[in-house]
VEXKOLKE-357115 format. One line per 8 residues: number of its first residue (from 1); their letters; for each residue x, y, z of N, C-alpha, C. Coordinates in steps of 0.2 Angstrom, whole numbers, plus 5000, padded with zeros to 4 digits. Example, Ala and Ser with C-alpha at 12.3 -4.5 7.8 and 13.67 -1.06 7.14 Angstrom:
2
1> as> 5066 4972 5039 5062 4978 5039 5066 4984 5039; 5064 4989 5035 5068 4995 5036 5064 5000 5039 $
//
This chain:
327
1> mktkilta> 5025 4901 4925 5025 4903 4917 5019 4908 4915; 5014 4907 4919 5008 4912 4918 5010 4919 4919; 5013 4920 4925 5016 4927 4926 5021 4929 4921; 5025 4926 4919 5030 4928 4913 5026 4930 4907; 5022 4926 4906 5018 4928 4899 5013 4933 4899; 5010 4934 4905 5006 4940 4907 5011 4947 4906; 5017 4946 4910 5021 4952 4910 5023 4954 4903; 5025 4949 4899 5028 4950 4892 5021 4953 4888 $
9> lrqakdyv> 5015 4951 4889 5010 4955 4885 5008 4961 4888; 5009 4962 4895 5008 4969 4897 5013 4973 4895; 5020 4971 4895 5024 4976 4892 5025 4977 4884; 5021 4973 4882 5022 4974 4874 5017 4979 4871; 5018 4984 4866 5014 4989 4863 5009 4985 4859; 5011 4980 4856 5007 4977 4850 5008 4970 4852; 5007 4966 4847 5007 4959 4848 5013 4955 4850; 5014 4950 4854 5019 4946 4854 5019 4939 4852 $
17> sgqelcds> 5023 4938 4847 5024 4932 4843 5024 4925 4848; 5021 4920 4846 5021 4914 4850 5029 4912 4850; 5032 4912 4844 5039 4910 4844 5044 4915 4850; 5043 4922 4849 5046 4926 4854 5045 4924 4862; 5039 4921 4863 5037 4919 4870 5041 4912 4871; 5040 4907 4867 5044 4902 4867 5051 4902 4869; 5054 4907 4864 5061 4907 4865 5063 4910 4871; 5059 4915 4874 5061 4919 4880 5060 4914 4887 $
25> lgvsrtav> 5055 4910 4886 5053 4906 4891 5057 4899 4891; 5059 4898 4885 5062 4891 4885 5057 4885 4885; 5052 4886 4882 5046 4881 4881 5043 4880 4874; 5038 4876 4873 5035 4874 4867 5030 4879 4866; 5027 4879 4859 5021 4883 4857 5016 4880 4861; 5015 4873 4862 5009 4870 4865 5010 4873 4873; 5015 4874 4877 5014 4877 4883 5012 4883 4883; 5015 4887 4879 5012 4894 4879 5004 4894 4878 $
33> wknikklq> 5003 4891 4873 4995 4892 4871 4991 4888 4876; 4994 4884 4880 4990 4881 4887 4989 4886 4892; 4995 4890 4892 4995 4895 4898 4990 4901 4897; 4990 4903 4889 4986 4909 4887 4979 4906 4888; 4978 4900 4886 4971 4897 4887 4968 4899 4895; 4974 4896 4900 4972 4897 4907 4971 4904 4908; 4974 4909 4906 4973 4916 4907 4966 4918 4904; 4965 4916 4899 4958 4918 4895 4952 4915 4900 $
41> eegyvita> 4953 4909 4903 4949 4907 4907 4948 4910 4913; 4953 4913 4916 4953 4917 4921 4951 4925 4920; 4948 4926 4913 4945 4933 4913 4949 4938 4909; 4955 4935 4906 4960 4941 4903 4958 4939 4895; 4956 4945 4893 4954 4944 4886 4961 4945 4881; 4962 4941 4877 4969 4939 4873 4967 4937 4867; 4969 4942 4863 4968 4940 4856 4974 4935 4852; 4972 4931 4848 4977 4927 4845 4976 4928 4836 $
49> vqnkgyrl> 4982 4931 4833 4981 4932 4827 4987 4929 4823; 4985 4925 4818 4990 4921 4814 4996 4925 4811; 5001 4924 4811 5007 4928 4810 5009 4934 4813; 5005 4935 4818 5007 4941 4823 5007 4939 4830; 5004 4935 4833 5004 4932 4839 4999 4934 4844; 5000 4936 4850 4996 4937 4855 4996 4944 4859; 4990 4947 4860 4989 4954 4862 4984 4954 4867; 4986 4958 4874 4981 4958 4879 4978 4964 4877 $
57> eespdvit> 4971 4963 4877 4966 4967 4877 4963 4971 4882; 4961 4965 4887 4958 4969 4893 4960 4964 4899; 4960 4966 4905 4962 4963 4911 4956 4962 4915; 4955 4957 4918 4950 4957 4925 4953 4960 4930; 4948 4964 4935 4951 4966 4942 4951 4961 4947; 4959 4956 4946 4960 4952 4950 4966 4954 4953; 4967 4951 4960 4973 4953 4963 4977 4946 4965; 4977 4943 4960 4982 4936 4962 4989 4937 4962 $
65> vddvrsfm> 4993 4932 4964 5000 4933 4964 5003 4934 4958; 4999 4930 4952 5002 4931 4945 5000 4938 4943; 4995 4940 4944 4993 4946 4942 4998 4953 4945; 4998 4953 4951 5002 4957 4955 5010 4956 4952; 5014 4951 4951 5019 4950 4950 5020 4951 4942; 5015 4952 4939 5016 4955 4931 5017 4962 4931; 5015 4965 4937 5017 4973 4936 5023 4974 4939; 5028 4969 4942 5034 4971 4945 5039 4967 4940 $
73> kpedwpdl> 5044 4971 4941 5051 4967 4939 5055 4963 4945; 5059 4959 4942 5063 4956 4948 5066 4960 4953; 5069 4965 4949 5073 4969 4955 5069 4974 4959; 5062 4974 4957 5059 4979 4962 5059 4978 4969; 5059 4971 4970 5059 4967 4976 5061 4961 4977; 5068 4959 4976 5070 4952 4976 5068 4948 4980; 5067 4943 4980 5065 4938 4985 5059 4940 4989; 5054 4944 4987 5048 4945 4991 5043 4939 4990 $
81> qlfyedet> 5041 4937 4994 5036 4932 4995 5029 4935 4995; 5025 4932 4990 5018 4934 4990 5013 4929 4990; 5008 4931 4995 5003 4926 4997 4997 4929 4996; 4991 4925 4993 4985 4928 4991 4980 4922 4994; 4974 4925 4996 4968 4921 4998 4962 4926 4995; 4958 4922 4993 4950 4926 4991 4947 4929 4997; 4948 4925 5003 4945 4929 5009 4950 4926 5015; 4950 4931 5020 4953 4930 5026 4950 4934 5032 $
89> dstntwak> 4952 4932 5039 4949 4937 5043 4952 4943 5043; 4958 4943 5043 4961 4950 5043 4970 4948 5040; 4972 4952 5036 4978 4951 5033 4984 4952 5039; 4983 4957 5044 4987 4957 5049 4988 4950 5053; 4981 4948 5054 4981 4942 5059 4985 4936 5055; 4982 4934 5049 4986 4930 5044 4993 4931 5044; 4996 4938 5043 5004 4939 5042 5007 4935 5048; 5004 4938 5055 5006 4936 5061 5007 4928 5062 $
97> qaaeqgvt> 5001 4925 5060 5001 4918 5060 5007 4914 5057; 5009 4918 5051 5014 4915 5046 5020 4916 5049; 5021 4923 5052 5027 4924 5055 5029 4919 5061; 5024 4917 5065 5024 4913 5071 5026 4905 5069; 5023 4905 5061 5024 4897 5060 5030 4896 5056; 5034 4901 5055 5040 4900 5052 5041 4903 5045; 5037 4908 5043 5038 4911 5037 5044 4916 5037; 5049 4915 5035 5055 4919 5036 5056 4924 5029 $
105> gdavffad> 5059 4929 5030 5061 4934 5024 5056 4938 5024; 5055 4944 5019 5050 4949 5018 5044 4945 5014; 5038 4947 5015 5032 4944 5013 5027 4948 5014; 5022 4947 5008 5017 4952 5009 5010 4947 5008; 5006 4948 5012 4999 4945 5012 4993 4949 5009; 4989 4948 5004 4983 4951 5003 4977 4947 5001; 4972 4950 5001 4966 4946 5001 4960 4950 4997; 4956 4947 4993 4950 4951 4990 4946 4953 4995 $
113> rqtagkgr> 4945 4949 5001 4939 4951 5006 4943 4950 5013; 4941 4954 5018 4942 4953 5026 4936 4952 5029; 4935 4947 5033 4929 4947 5038 4929 4950 5044; 4937 4952 5047 4937 4955 5053 4942 4960 5052; 4942 4964 5047 4947 4969 5045 4949 4973 5052; 4955 4975 5054 4957 4980 5059 4959 4986 5057; 4956 4990 5061 4958 4998 5060 4961 5000 5067; 4964 5006 5067 4966 5008 5074 4962 5008 5079 $
121> rgrvwesp> 4965 5007 5086 4961 5008 5092 4956 5003 5092; 4956 4997 5089 4952 4993 5089 4946 4992 5084; 4947 4997 5080 4940 4999 5077 4940 4994 5070; 4935 4992 5068 4934 4987 5062 4934 4991 5056; 4939 4988 5051 4939 4991 5045 4935 4986 5040; 4929 4990 5037 4925 4987 5033 4929 4985 5027; 4927 4979 5025 4932 4976 5020 4928 4971 5014; 4923 4974 5010 4919 4971 5006 4925 4968 4999 $
129> sgesvymt> 4921 4962 4995 4925 4960 4990 4925 4964 4984; 4931 4963 4980 4930 4967 4973 4932 4974 4974; 4932 4977 4979 4933 4984 4979 4939 4988 4982; 4942 4985 4987 4948 4989 4989 4954 4983 4989; 4960 4987 4991 4966 4983 4992 4966 4981 5001; 4968 4976 5002 4969 4974 5009 4975 4969 5009; 4981 4972 5012 4988 4969 5011 4992 4971 5018; 4996 4967 5019 5000 4966 5025 5007 4964 5023 $
137> illrpdla> 5011 4969 5025 5020 4967 5024 5022 4964 5029; 5025 4958 5030 5029 4955 5035 5037 4957 5035; 5039 4960 5040 5046 4961 5039 5050 4960 5047; 5055 4958 5046 5060 4956 5052 5067 4961 5053; 5065 4968 5054 5071 4973 5054 5075 4971 5059; 5081 4973 5058 5087 4975 5063 5086 4981 5066; 5081 4981 5070 5078 4988 5073 5077 4989 5081; 5078 4994 5083 5077 4994 5090 5069 4994 5091 $
145> perasmlt> 5064 4990 5094 5058 4991 5096 5054 4998 5096; 5057 5003 5099 5054 5010 5100 5054 5012 5093; 5059 5010 5089 5059 5013 5082 5053 5011 5077; 5050 5005 5078 5046 5002 5074 5039 5006 5072; 5037 5010 5076 5032 5015 5074 5033 5019 5067; 5038 5021 5067 5042 5025 5061 5038 5022 5055; 5039 5015 5055 5037 5011 5048 5030 5014 5045; 5025 5015 5051 5019 5017 5048 5020 5023 5044 $
153> lvkglsvv> 5024 5028 5046 5025 5035 5041 5027 5033 5035; 5032 5027 5034 5036 5025 5029 5031 5023 5024; 5027 5018 5027 5021 5015 5023 5015 5020 5020; 5015 5026 5025 5009 5030 5022 5013 5034 5016; 5020 5037 5016 5022 5040 5011 5023 5035 5004; 5023 5029 5005 5024 5023 5000 5018 5023 4997; 5012 5023 5000 5005 5023 4997 5004 5028 4993; 5006 5035 4995 5006 5041 4991 5009 5040 4986 $
161> egcrdvlg> 5016 5039 4986 5020 5038 4981 5019 5033 4975; 5017 5026 4978 5015 5022 4973 5008 5024 4969; 5004 5027 4973 4998 5029 4969 4999 5035 4964; 5004 5038 4965 5006 5044 4960 5010 5041 4954; 5015 5035 4956 5018 5033 4951 5015 5029 4946; 5009 5025 4948 5005 5020 4942 4999 5024 4940; 4997 5029 4944 4991 5031 4942 4990 5039 4940; 4996 5042 4942 4996 5050 4942 4993 5054 4947 $
169> lqgqikwp> 4990 5051 4953 4987 5054 4957 4991 5059 4962; 4990 5064 4963 4994 5069 4968 4991 5068 4975; 4991 5064 4978 4990 5062 4985 4994 5066 4990; 4991 5067 4996 4995 5070 5002 4994 5066 5008; 4998 5068 5013 4997 5063 5019 4995 5068 5024; 4989 5066 5029 4987 5069 5035 4991 5065 5040; 4995 5068 5044 4999 5065 5049 4995 5060 5053; 4998 5055 5054 5004 5052 5053 5003 5048 5047 $
177> ndmvlsgk> 4999 5045 5044 4999 5040 5038 4994 5040 5034; 4988 5045 5034 4983 5044 5030 4984 5047 5024; 4984 5044 5018 4984 5048 5012 4976 5050 5011; 4977 5057 5008 4971 5060 5007 4970 5063 5000; 4965 5063 4997 4964 5066 4990 4958 5071 4991; 4959 5077 4988 4952 5081 4989 4949 5082 4996; 4955 5081 5000 4953 5082 5008 4950 5077 5011; 4950 5070 5007 4946 5065 5010 4952 5059 5011 $
185> kvcgilte> 4950 5054 5016 4954 5050 5017 4954 5044 5011; 4959 5040 5010 4959 5035 5005 4962 5029 5008; 4966 5030 5014 4968 5023 5016 4969 5024 5023; 4970 5018 5025 4971 5016 5032 4976 5012 5035; 4981 5013 5039 4988 5009 5040 4988 5007 5049; 4989 5001 5048 4990 4998 5056 4995 4994 5056; 5000 4995 5061 5007 4992 5062 5007 4989 5068; 5008 4982 5069 5009 4978 5074 5015 4974 5075 $
193> msaqidyi> 5017 4974 5081 5025 4970 5081 5025 4964 5086; 5029 4960 5086 5031 4955 5092 5039 4957 5093; 5040 4958 5100 5046 4960 5101 5049 4958 5108; 5055 4958 5109 5058 4957 5116 5060 4964 5118; 5063 4965 5124 5064 4972 5126 5069 4976 5122; 5073 4972 5119 5078 4976 5114 5079 4973 5108; 5073 4968 5105 5074 4965 5099 5068 4965 5097; 5067 4966 5090 5060 4964 5086 5061 4957 5083 $
201> nyvvigtg> 5056 4953 5085 5054 4947 5082 5052 4948 5075; 5047 4952 5073 5043 4955 5067 5040 4959 5068; 5038 4963 5061 5033 4969 5061 5029 4968 5056; 5022 4968 5057 5018 4967 5051 5014 4975 5050; 5014 4977 5044 5011 4984 5042 5005 4983 5038; 4999 4982 5041 4992 4982 5037 4991 4989 5034; 4988 4989 5027 4986 4994 5024 4979 4992 5020; 4974 4996 5021 4968 4995 5017 4968 5002 5013 $
209> invnrkef> 4967 5001 5005 4965 5006 5002 4959 5006 4998; 4955 5011 4998 4949 5011 4995 4951 5013 4987; 4949 5008 4983 4951 5009 4976 4946 5010 4972; 4941 5004 4972 4935 5006 4968 4929 5006 4971; 4929 5008 4976 4922 5009 4980 4919 5016 4978; 4912 5015 4976 4908 5020 4974 4904 5024 4979; 4903 5022 4985 4900 5026 4990 4901 5023 4997; 4901 5029 5002 4902 5027 5009 4897 5029 5013 $
217> pgelkdka> 4895 5026 5017 4889 5026 5022 4889 5032 5027; 4884 5034 5029 4884 5038 5036 4889 5045 5035; 4893 5045 5040 4898 5050 5042 4904 5049 5038; 4905 5043 5034 4911 5043 5031 4910 5047 5024; 4904 5047 5022 4903 5051 5015 4906 5057 5014; 4907 5061 5019 4911 5067 5019 4918 5067 5022; 4920 5063 5023 4927 5060 5025 4932 5056 5021; 4928 5051 5016 4933 5046 5013 4931 5046 5006 $
225> tslslelg> 4935 5045 5003 4934 5044 4996 4939 5037 4993; 4937 5037 4985 4942 5031 4984 4946 5034 4977; 4951 5030 4975 4954 5032 4969 4950 5032 4963; 4946 5026 4962 4941 5027 4956 4937 5033 4957; 4935 5036 4962 4930 5042 4963 4934 5047 4960; 4941 5047 4962 4945 5054 4960 4947 5054 4953; 4947 5048 4951 4951 5047 4944 4945 5047 4939; 4939 5045 4941 4932 5045 4937 4932 5039 4933 $
233> hpvqrsmv> 4935 5034 4934 4935 5027 4930 4938 5021 4935; 4937 5015 4934 4939 5009 4938 4946 5009 4938; 4949 5006 4942 4957 5005 4944 4959 4999 4945; 4964 4996 4942 4966 4989 4943 4969 4989 4950; 4967 4984 4954 4969 4983 4961 4977 4980 4962; 4979 4976 4957 4984 4972 4957 4990 4978 4955; 4989 4982 4951 4993 4988 4948 4994 4993 4955; 4990 4994 4958 4991 4999 4965 4995 4994 4970 $
241> iagvlkaf> 4995 4987 4971 4999 4983 4975 5004 4984 4973; 5006 4983 4967 5013 4982 4964 5017 4990 4965; 5012 4995 4963 5016 5001 4964 5017 5004 4971; 5013 5002 4976 5014 5003 4983 5020 4999 4985; 5021 4993 4983 5026 4989 4986 5033 4990 4983; 5033 4993 4977 5040 4996 4975 5042 5002 4978; 5037 5006 4980 5039 5012 4982 5041 5011 4990; 5037 5006 4992 5039 5004 5001 5045 5002 5000 $
249> rknyqifm> 5048 4998 4996 5054 4995 4997 5059 5000 4996; 5058 5004 4991 5063 5010 4991 5064 5014 4997; 5059 5016 4998 5059 5020 5005 5061 5016 5012; 5060 5010 5011 5061 5005 5018 5069 5005 5017; 5072 5005 5013 5080 5004 5011 5082 5011 5014; 5079 5016 5012 5082 5022 5014 5081 5024 5021; 5076 5020 5026 5074 5021 5032 5079 5017 5036; 5080 5012 5033 5085 5006 5038 5093 5009 5037 $
257> etgdltgl> 5095 5014 5032 5101 5016 5032 5103 5020 5039; 5098 5024 5042 5099 5028 5048 5095 5025 5054; 5090 5022 5053 5085 5019 5057 5079 5025 5060; 5079 5030 5056 5074 5035 5056 5072 5038 5049; 5069 5043 5051 5067 5046 5044 5071 5051 5040; 5076 5052 5043 5081 5057 5041 5082 5057 5033; 5082 5052 5030 5082 5052 5022 5076 5053 5019; 5070 5053 5023 5064 5054 5019 5059 5060 5022 $
265> ldaynsil> 5062 5064 5025 5059 5070 5029 5058 5075 5023; 5062 5076 5018 5059 5080 5013 5053 5078 5009; 5053 5073 5007 5048 5068 5002 5042 5069 5007; 5043 5067 5013 5036 5068 5017 5034 5074 5018; 5037 5079 5021 5035 5086 5023 5033 5089 5017; 5035 5087 5011 5033 5090 5004 5025 5088 5003; 5023 5083 5006 5015 5081 5004 5012 5081 5010; 5015 5084 5016 5011 5084 5022 5005 5089 5021 $
273> vnkdreiq> 4999 5087 5022 4993 5091 5021 4992 5097 5026; 4995 5095 5033 4993 5099 5038 4999 5105 5038; 5004 5103 5035 5011 5108 5035 5009 5115 5035; 5011 5120 5039 5010 5126 5040 5002 5128 5040; 4997 5124 5043 4992 5125 5043 4990 5124 5051; 4984 5129 5052 4981 5128 5060 4978 5120 5061; 4980 5118 5067 4977 5111 5067 4974 5110 5075; 4971 5105 5076 4969 5103 5084 4973 5098 5086 $
281> vlepahky> 4976 5097 5091 4980 5091 5093 4975 5089 5099; 4972 5083 5098 4967 5080 5103 4971 5074 5107; 4973 5076 5112 4976 5071 5118 4970 5070 5123; 4972 5063 5126 4966 5061 5130 4963 5064 5135; 4968 5069 5138 4966 5074 5144 4965 5081 5142; 4967 5083 5136 4965 5089 5134 4966 5090 5126; 4965 5096 5123 4966 5098 5116 4968 5105 5116; 4972 5108 5111 4975 5112 5109 4976 5113 5102 $
289> tgiargin> 4976 5120 5100 4978 5122 5094 4985 5126 5092; 4988 5124 5086 4994 5126 5084 4995 5126 5078; 5001 5129 5074 5002 5126 5068 5007 5122 5067; 5007 5117 5061 5010 5110 5060 5015 5113 5056; 5022 5111 5059 5028 5113 5055 5032 5107 5051; 5028 5102 5051 5032 5097 5048 5034 5091 5053; 5037 5087 5050 5039 5081 5056 5047 5081 5056; 5049 5078 5061 5056 5077 5064 5058 5070 5062 $
297> argelive> 5065 5068 5062 5067 5062 5061 5065 5057 5064; 5062 5058 5070 5058 5052 5073 5051 5052 5071; 5047 5055 5066 5041 5055 5064 5037 5059 5069; 5039 5062 5074 5035 5066 5077 5032 5073 5074; 5026 5075 5074 5024 5081 5072 5026 5088 5076; 5029 5092 5073 5032 5098 5076 5026 5103 5077; 5024 5105 5081 5019 5111 5082 5021 5116 5085; 5019 5122 5082 5020 5128 5085 5014 5131 5088 $
305> ktdgsicc> 5013 5132 5095 5008 5133 5098 5006 5140 5098; 5001 5143 5101 4999 5150 5100 5004 5155 5104; 5007 5152 5109 5011 5157 5113 5018 5157 5110; 5019 5153 5104 5026 5153 5101 5030 5148 5104; 5028 5143 5109 5032 5137 5111 5031 5131 5105; 5037 5126 5105 5036 5121 5100 5036 5116 5104; 5031 5112 5102 5031 5104 5105 5031 5099 5099; 5034 5093 5101 5034 5088 5096 5029 5082 5098 $
313> vyagevsv> 5025 5081 5094 5019 5077 5095 5019 5069 5093; 5020 5064 5098 5020 5058 5095 5013 5055 5094; 5013 5051 5089 5007 5048 5087 5002 5045 5093; 5004 5039 5096 5002 5036 5100 4994 5037 5101; 4992 5039 5106 4984 5041 5107 4982 5047 5105; 4985 5051 5101 4986 5058 5099 4982 5058 5093; 4977 5062 5091 4974 5064 5086 4976 5071 5083; 4977 5071 5076 4977 5079 5075 4971 5079 5068 $
321> rglygyv> 4968 5085 5069 4963 5086 5064 4965 5094 5062; 4961 5095 5057 4961 5103 5054 4956 5107 5060; 4957 5111 5060 4955 5117 5064 4946 5117 5062; 4945 5115 5056 4938 5115 5054 4935 5109 5050; 4939 5104 5052 4937 5097 5049 4942 5093 5049; 4941 5087 5044 4945 5081 5044 4954 5084 5043; 4956 5089 5038 4961 5091 5038 4962 5097 5038 $
//
């Protein structure tokens, strides 16, 4: 009931009468009042005026299930399960454990803080409390295992589109999945799966988004930024989570229609920061330069080498950077 009341208050332009809440929820005025009090105790500033009703004046930056759901409509992702903890070791690890223990259907796991956040290639993702979004989506797609890596690009596109939809930010993607603003990294994505030779048991897609982080240490200072730094004001993390989830579900449905990125190519390539720019391709054995020409339906980066030949680069152990810096 708290979720429904919070949703009604968020959607209202002014006061919502107590009777209107009672009628829409099918409960008594006392029940509405008790839930309003609970929300106030959690930090929501709600004014109550006789003969007018209730109005939400200010929300705390919390990422509870109630708060995230209040930014979503039932049709945004029917039957999506939401799980929240104040602290976990890693949302990816948590999601995998839940999958092994029998959680079925689509689910998302998010936390205020991670004690052992995971980055690509075994790196640690710094995960302090109250600053960022740490979330993992659990899926069980009917898909060949070799196609699962493309979901990382689907998620990268969805982070950019979700932040654009709820915040108006015009982000871009550094191939394959980094959202960038002002040439700096905003998020990291790590996809892991459990699979048989020809069958996926489950996929987990973890995402860390710098939301309200104010500063970055050492070499990250010139390479990373946050949503709030770019906007100049704090951002509500639950709204970001909801926006990204809505965008991902839309893109995931498009992806599953063909099992590749055919239906998302135009959207992805239109925001690819590397496109038609000179880049360095860093492979384990050597590196070379070329012009990035966008991605193909498999999510590979099409690179035109200096000799005019074309090659398609698969993410794997390959990194791509701008010729003179990160992008």
